[in-house]
C-alpha positions, 0 to 999 in steps of 0.5 A: 537527549544525554540526561535522558541517557544518564537517567535510564543508566545507558552511560556509555551512550550519555558519555558519548553525547556529552563528550561532543558537547564539551568539545563545543563548550568546555566548561559547561557545568551540567556537561562536565557534572554529568561526566564527573557522575558517569565516571564515578557510576563506571568506578572511574574514581580518578577521572571523576575526582579529576572533574570534581576539581575542575569544576571548583576551579571554575570562577565566573558570576552567577554560578549560585553554587550549581558547580559545588552542587555537582561536585557534591553529586559526584562525591556522593556517588563516590561513596564519599558521604562526609565529603558530599555534605560538606559540599552540599553545605557549601553550595547552599552558602553559594545559593543553590536552592534548597528544595532540589535535594528532596527528590534529586536522584543525582544525590540518592546515595545520601538518602540513607545518610543521617546528616543529610536527612537531618538537613532536609527534615522539615524544620519548626 
């Protein structure tokens, strides 16, 4: 439900649900990622960066770059495109699935960024 509310741009309502979820599972990647993106969408830059830092500090097996990808989404929404691209490349090296970049609205701010378009352009 929280992701649906986020997609409908009901960020405050989504945040209420996500914060309740976070109390139950503080290091859930999806919960933290969406809370960080909501903070960025609402102009809460410092809060968004704190969540990005918290995601960066998560160390456990089988993350496959998801924590880093959420950080890229947060920084893209903050308008920090070069940092977002650095994190996207890092998430790829960590195992994130390349195919999700083409249609993922979480990184929509990068769609017109040349470095991003070069990354998703078909090769060969």
